Gaussian input, Z-matrix of N, CA and C with variables (Angstrom, degrees):
# hf/3-21g

backbone

0 1
 N
 C     1     B1
 C     2     B2     1     A1
 N     3     B3     2     A2     1     D1
 C     4     B4     3     A3     2     D2
 C     5     B5     4     A4     3     D3
 N     6     B6     5     A5     4     D4
 C     7     B7     6     A6     5     D5
 C     8     B8     7     A7     6     D6
 N     9     B9     8     A8     7     D7
 C    10    B10     9     A9     8     D8
 C    11    B11    10    A10     9     D9
 N    12    B12    11    A11    10    D10
 C    13    B13    12    A12    11    D11
 C    14    B14    13    A13    12    D12
 N    15    B15    14    A14    13    D13
 C    16    B16    15    A15    14    D14
 C    17    B17    16    A16    15    D15
 N    18    B18    17    A17    16    D16
 C    19    B19    18    A18    17    D17
 C    20    B20    19    A19    18    D18
 N    21    B21    20    A20    19    D19
 C    22    B22    21    A21    20    D20
 C    23    B23    22    A22    21    D21
 N    24    B24    23    A23    22    D22
 C    25    B25    24    A24    23    D23
 C    26    B26    25    A25    24    D24
 N    27    B27    26    A26    25    D25
 C    28    B28    27    A27    26    D26
 C    29    B29    28    A28    27    D27
 N    30    B30    29    A29    28    D28
 C    31    B31    30    A30    29    D29
 C    32    B32    31    A31    30    D30
 N    33    B33    32    A32    31    D31
 C    34    B34    33    A33    32    D32
 C    35    B35    34    A34    33    D33
 N    36    B36    35    A35    34    D34
 C    37    B37    36    A36    35    D35
 C    38    B38    37    A37    36    D36
 N    39    B39    38    A38    37    D37
 C    40    B40    39    A39    38    D38
 C    41    B41    40    A40    39    D39
 N    42    B42    41    A41    40    D40
 C    43    B43    42    A42    41    D41
 C    44    B44    43    A43    42    D42
 N    45    B45    44    A44    43    D43
 C    46    B46    45    A45    44    D44
 C    47    B47    46    A46    45    D45
 N    48    B48    47    A47    46    D46
 C    49    B49    48    A48    47    D47
 C    50    B50    49    A49    48    D48
 N    51    B51    50    A50    49    D49
 C    52    B52    51    A51    50    D50
 C    53    B53    52    A52    51    D51
 N    54    B54    53    A53    52    D52
 C    55    B55    54    A54    53    D53
 C    56    B56    55    A55    54    D54
 N    57    B57    56    A56    55    D55
 C    58    B58    57    A57    56    D56
 C    59    B59    58    A58    57    D57
 N    60    B60    59    A59    58    D58
 C    61    B61    60    A60    59    D59
 C    62    B62    61    A61    60    D60
 N    63    B63    62    A62    61    D61
 C    64    B64    63    A63    62    D62
 C    65    B65    64    A64    63    D63
 N    66    B66    65    A65    64    D64
 C    67    B67    66    A66    65    D65
 C    68    B68    67    A67    66    D66
 N    69    B69    68    A68    67    D67
 C    70    B70    69    A69    68    D68
 C    71    B71    70    A70    69    D69
 N    72    B72    71    A71    70    D70
 C    73    B73    72    A72    71    D71
 C    74    B74    73    A73    72    D72
 N    75    B75    74    A74    73    D73
 C    76    B76    75    A75    74    D74
 C    77    B77    76    A76    75    D75
 N    78    B78    77    A77    76    D76
 C    79    B79    78    A78    77    D77
 C    80    B80    79    A79    78    D78
 N    81    B81    80    A80    79    D79
 C    82    B82    81    A81    80    D80
 C    83    B83    82    A82    81    D81
 N    84    B84    83    A83    82    D82
 C    85    B85    84    A84    83    D83
 C    86    B86    85    A85    84    D84
 N    87    B87    86    A86    85    D85
 C    88    B88    87    A87    86    D86
 C    89    B89    88    A88    87    D87
 N    90    B90    89    A89    88    D88
 C    91    B91    90    A90    89    D89
 C    92    B92    91    A91    90    D90
 N    93    B93    92    A92    91    D91
 C    94    B94    93    A93    92    D92
 C    95    B95    94    A94    93    D93
 N    96    B96    95    A95    94    D94
 C    97    B97    96    A96    95    D95
 C    98    B98    97    A97    96    D96
 N    99    B99    98    A98    97    D97
 C   100   B100    99    A99    98    D98
 C   101   B101   100   A100    99    D99
 N   102   B102   101   A101   100   D100
 C   103   B103   102   A102   101   D101
 C   104   B104   103   A103   102   D102
 N   105   B105   104   A104   103   D103
 C   106   B106   105   A105   104   D104
 C   107   B107   106   A106   105   D105
 N   108   B108   107   A107   106   D106
 C   109   B109   108   A108   107   D107
 C   110   B110   109   A109   108   D108
 N   111   B111   110   A110   109   D109
 C   112   B112   111   A111   110   D110
 C   113   B113   112   A112   111   D111
 N   114   B114   113   A113   112   D112
 C   115   B115   114   A114   113   D113
 C   116   B116   115   A115   114   D114
 N   117   B117   116   A116   115   D115
 C   118   B118   117   A117   116   D116
 C   119   B119   118   A118   117   D117
 N   120   B120   119   A119   118   D118
 C   121   B121   120   A120   119   D119
 C   122   B122   121   A121   120   D120
 N   123   B123   122   A122   121   D121
 C   124   B124   123   A123   122   D122
 C   125   B125   124   A124   123   D123
 N   126   B126   125   A125   124   D124
 C   127   B127   126   A126   125   D125
 C   128   B128   127   A127   126   D126
 N   129   B129   128   A128   127   D127
 C   130   B130   129   A129   128   D128
 C   131   B131   130   A130   129   D129
 N   132   B132   131   A131   130   D130
 C   133   B133   132   A132   131   D131
 C   134   B134   133   A133   132   D132
 N   135   B135   134   A134   133   D133
 C   136   B136   135   A135   134   D134
 C   137   B137   136   A136   135   D135
 N   138   B138   137   A137   136   D136
 C   139   B139   138   A138   137   D137
 C   140   B140   139   A139   138   D138
 N   141   B141   140   A140   139   D139
 C   142   B142   141   A141   140   D140
 C   143   B143   142   A142   141   D141
 N   144   B144   143   A143   142   D142
 C   145   B145   144   A144   143   D143
 C   146   B146   145   A145   144   D144
 N   147   B147   146   A146   145   D145
 C   148   B148   147   A147   146   D146
 C   149   B149   148   A148   147   D147
 N   150   B150   149   A149   148   D148
 C   151   B151   150   A150   149   D149
 C   152   B152   151   A151   150   D150
 N   153   B153   152   A152   151   D151
 C   154   B154   153   A153   152   D152
 C   155   B155   154   A154   153   D153
 N   156   B156   155   A155   154   D154
 C   157   B157   156   A156   155   D155
 C   158   B158   157   A157   156   D156
 N   159   B159   158   A158   157   D157
 C   160   B160   159   A159   158   D158
 C   161   B161   160   A160   159   D159
 N   162   B162   161   A161   160   D160
 C   163   B163   162   A162   161   D161
 C   164   B164   163   A163   162   D162
 N   165   B165   164   A164   163   D163
 C   166   B166   165   A165   164   D164
 C   167   B167   166   A166   165   D165
 N   168   B168   167   A167   166   D166
 C   169   B169   168   A168   167   D167
 C   170   B170   169   A169   168   D168
 N   171   B171   170   A170   169   D169
 C   172   B172   171   A171   170   D170
 C   173   B173   172   A172   171   D171

   B1=1.4734
   B2=1.4466
   B3=1.2566
   B4=1.4925
   B5=1.5781
   B6=1.2538
   B7=1.4119
   B8=1.5316
   B9=1.2934
   B10=1.4680
   B11=1.5129
   B12=1.3519
   B13=1.4256
   B14=1.5158
   B15=1.3150
   B16=1.5638
   B17=1.4609
   B18=1.2794
   B19=1.4880
   B20=1.4302
   B21=1.4244
   B22=1.3987
   B23=1.6048
   B24=1.3058
   B25=1.5110
   B26=1.5174
   B27=1.3555
   B28=1.4174
   B29=1.5591
   B30=1.2733
   B31=1.5161
   B32=1.5680
   B33=1.3240
   B34=1.4498
   B35=1.5847
   B36=1.3220
   B37=1.4354
   B38=1.5238
   B39=1.3286
   B40=1.4981
   B41=1.5065
   B42=1.3088
   B43=1.4742
   B44=1.5274
   B45=1.3271
   B46=1.4236
   B47=1.4951
   B48=1.3291
   B49=1.4654
   B50=1.5107
   B51=1.3967
   B52=1.3907
   B53=1.5732
   B54=1.2966
   B55=1.5722
   B56=1.5316
   B57=1.3186
   B58=1.4889
   B59=1.5907
   B60=1.3529
   B61=1.5066
   B62=1.5361
   B63=1.3595
   B64=1.4667
   B65=1.5799
   B66=1.3399
   B67=1.4497
   B68=1.5190
   B69=1.3726
   B70=1.4671
   B71=1.5026
   B72=1.3144
   B73=1.4812
   B74=1.5517
   B75=1.2924
   B76=1.4586
   B77=1.4737
   B78=1.3008
   B79=1.4739
   B80=1.4604
   B81=1.2716
   B82=1.5627
   B83=1.4405
   B84=1.3498
   B85=1.4517
   B86=1.5458
   B87=1.3113
   B88=1.5101
   B89=1.5377
   B90=1.3073
   B91=1.4556
   B92=1.3978
   B93=1.3118
   B94=1.4920
   B95=1.5316
   B96=1.3258
   B97=1.4109
   B98=1.5975
   B99=1.3153
   B100=1.4832
   B101=1.5520
   B102=1.2758
   B103=1.4972
   B104=1.5459
   B105=1.3372
   B106=1.3935
   B107=1.5083
   B108=1.3334
   B109=1.3916
   B110=1.5111
   B111=1.3247
   B112=1.4885
   B113=1.5240
   B114=1.3893
   B115=1.5219
   B116=1.5395
   B117=1.3432
   B118=1.4245
   B119=1.5805
   B120=1.3380
   B121=1.4410
   B122=1.5462
   B123=1.4128
   B124=1.4135
   B125=1.4758
   B126=1.2836
   B127=1.5476
   B128=1.5360
   B129=1.3793
   B130=1.4248
   B131=1.5763
   B132=1.3395
   B133=1.3690
   B134=1.5881
   B135=1.3045
   B136=1.4317
   B137=1.5879
   B138=1.3405
   B139=1.4992
   B140=1.5239
   B141=1.2553
   B142=1.4455
   B143=1.5240
   B144=1.2983
   B145=1.4565
   B146=1.4995
   B147=1.3412
   B148=1.4610
   B149=1.5146
   B150=1.4126
   B151=1.3774
   B152=1.4720
   B153=1.2823
   B154=1.4935
   B155=1.5052
   B156=1.3716
   B157=1.4457
   B158=1.5142
   B159=1.2480
   B160=1.5099
   B161=1.4528
   B162=1.3207
   B163=1.4348
   B164=1.5290
   B165=1.4170
   B166=1.4903
   B167=1.5494
   B168=1.3200
   B169=1.4487
   B170=1.5437
   B171=1.3563
   B172=1.4519
   B173=1.6044
   A1=108.93
   A2=116.66
   A3=122.32
   A4=108.95
   A5=118.50
   A6=124.52
   A7=113.18
   A8=116.72
   A9=121.42
   A10=106.81
   A11=117.32
   A12=118.98
   A13=114.42
   A14=117.02
   A15=116.03
   A16=111.52
   A17=120.06
   A18=128.56
   A19=106.24
   A20=113.89
   A21=119.99
   A22=111.42
   A23=111.48
   A24=118.35
   A25=111.95
   A26=116.96
   A27=123.24
   A28=109.77
   A29=116.30
   A30=117.29
   A31=108.22
   A32=116.81
   A33=119.83
   A34=110.24
   A35=117.83
   A36=118.91
   A37=114.14
   A38=114.16
   A39=116.25
   A40=109.95
   A41=120.41
   A42=121.73
   A43=110.85
   A44=119.97
   A45=122.07
   A46=109.79
   A47=119.56
   A48=125.14
   A49=110.47
   A50=116.48
   A51=117.78
   A52=112.97
   A53=114.86
   A54=119.41
   A55=104.58
   A56=121.09
   A57=124.40
   A58=109.85
   A59=112.87
   A60=115.79
   A61=113.58
   A62=116.94
   A63=121.09
   A64=110.98
   A65=110.62
   A66=114.31
   A67=112.26
   A68=115.59
   A69=117.95
   A70=115.07
   A71=116.13
   A72=119.66
   A73=111.16
   A74=120.12
   A75=120.32
   A76=112.20
   A77=117.45
   A78=120.09
   A79=110.07
   A80=118.70
   A81=121.70
   A82=110.77
   A83=117.65
   A84=125.28
   A85=107.84
   A86=114.91
   A87=119.77
   A88=110.12
   A89=116.87
   A90=118.36
   A91=113.22
   A92=118.68
   A93=120.01
   A94=114.86
   A95=114.19
   A96=118.47
   A97=112.08
   A98=115.73
   A99=118.63
   A100=110.60
   A101=120.30
   A102=125.04
   A103=106.33
   A104=116.84
   A105=122.42
   A106=110.63
   A107=120.08
   A108=125.73
   A109=112.52
   A110=115.27
   A111=117.56
   A112=109.69
   A113=117.89
   A114=120.64
   A115=109.01
   A116=115.12
   A117=118.87
   A118=111.53
   A119=115.36
   A120=123.53
   A121=111.04
   A122=115.37
   A123=123.15
   A124=107.01
   A125=117.25
   A126=119.30
   A127=111.34
   A128=115.87
   A129=123.93
   A130=111.65
   A131=116.85
   A132=124.40
   A133=107.41
   A134=115.86
   A135=121.03
   A136=114.07
   A137=114.76
   A138=116.10
   A139=109.51
   A140=121.60
   A141=122.68
   A142=110.53
   A143=118.45
   A144=120.76
   A145=115.45
   A146=116.80
   A147=119.14
   A148=112.23
   A149=116.44
   A150=118.16
   A151=115.35
   A152=122.43
   A153=119.72
   A154=113.31
   A155=115.60
   A156=118.05
   A157=111.04
   A158=120.38
   A159=122.73
   A160=112.22
   A161=121.96
   A162=127.49
   A163=108.96
   A164=118.11
   A165=120.40
   A166=101.51
   A167=113.51
   A168=121.86
   A169=110.42
   A170=114.64
   A171=116.84
   A172=108.06
   D1=124.18
   D2=179.96
   D3=-83.53
   D4=129.07
   D5=175.19
   D6=-102.35
   D7=145.18
   D8=178.63
   D9=-78.57
   D10=136.80
   D11=-179.27
   D12=-62.20
   D13=-36.25
   D14=176.77
   D15=-61.08
   D16=-33.07
   D17=179.77
   D18=-62.22
   D19=-57.53
   D20=-173.57
   D21=-57.68
   D22=-47.00
   D23=178.33
   D24=-56.18
   D25=-45.87
   D26=179.66
   D27=-60.78
   D28=-44.97
   D29=-177.23
   D30=-68.98
   D31=-37.90
   D32=179.00
   D33=-63.10
   D34=-47.17
   D35=174.84
   D36=-61.07
   D37=-42.83
   D38=-179.42
   D39=-63.24
   D40=-38.63
   D41=178.44
   D42=-65.79
   D43=-36.41
   D44=175.98
   D45=-64.26
   D46=-48.11
   D47=178.05
   D48=-55.82
   D49=-47.39
   D50=-178.01
   D51=-68.39
   D52=-30.49
   D53=178.67
   D54=-68.06
   D55=-41.48
   D56=-175.23
   D57=-68.47
   D58=-30.12
   D59=-177.40
   D60=-98.96
   D61=2.17
   D62=-176.10
   D63=-63.78
   D64=144.45
   D65=-174.27
   D66=-88.49
   D67=-16.29
   D68=176.04
   D69=-136.98
   D70=165.60
   D71=-175.77
   D72=-62.70
   D73=-38.97
   D74=178.96
   D75=-59.72
   D76=-46.72
   D77=-178.41
   D78=-68.42
   D79=-37.24
   D80=173.50
   D81=-56.52
   D82=-48.61
   D83=-173.95
   D84=-65.16
   D85=-41.54
   D86=-178.76
   D87=-63.67
   D88=-45.41
   D89=-178.71
   D90=-70.92
   D91=-34.25
   D92=171.15
   D93=-63.47
   D94=-38.88
   D95=176.14
   D96=-64.33
   D97=-39.44
   D98=173.37
   D99=-63.75
   D100=-37.87
   D101=-179.15
   D102=-64.01
   D103=-42.67
   D104=-178.50
   D105=-62.75
   D106=-43.68
   D107=176.76
   D108=-62.91
   D109=-41.81
   D110=178.20
   D111=-66.61
   D112=-34.51
   D113=178.93
   D114=-63.09
   D115=-39.70
   D116=179.93
   D117=-62.98
   D118=-43.44
   D119=178.04
   D120=-62.34
   D121=-39.20
   D122=177.07
   D123=-61.79
   D124=-53.07
   D125=-176.80
   D126=-58.21
   D127=-42.85
   D128=176.68
   D129=-57.28
   D130=-44.27
   D131=-177.95
   D132=-64.55
   D133=-46.99
   D134=178.30
   D135=-60.30
   D136=-37.94
   D137=176.16
   D138=-71.16
   D139=-41.01
   D140=-177.88
   D141=-64.57
   D142=-41.54
   D143=-176.14
   D144=-96.81
   D145=-0.28
   D146=176.64
   D147=72.19
   D148=26.94
   D149=-179.96
   D150=-79.84
   D151=159.53
   D152=174.29
   D153=-70.60
   D154=158.79
   D155=-178.93
   D156=-68.87
   D157=138.35
   D158=177.96
   D159=-96.59
   D160=4.55
   D161=-179.22
   D162=61.18
   D163=49.26
   D164=177.36
   D165=-90.57
   D166=135.19
   D167=174.05
   D168=-84.31
   D169=128.24
   D170=-177.87
   D171=-88.99

């Protein structure tokens, strides 16, 4: 399934925001893990499409 880059970036940023606002360590870790997975998908999308690196931290 091909994902749109804008969608992946939005989900990545949302995960980071939720991690920053999380009330407990477990929630924070969960949202950071989701952000890391989105970062991997973003890097994969960039490799497949020959796009420049957006400096997304995995």
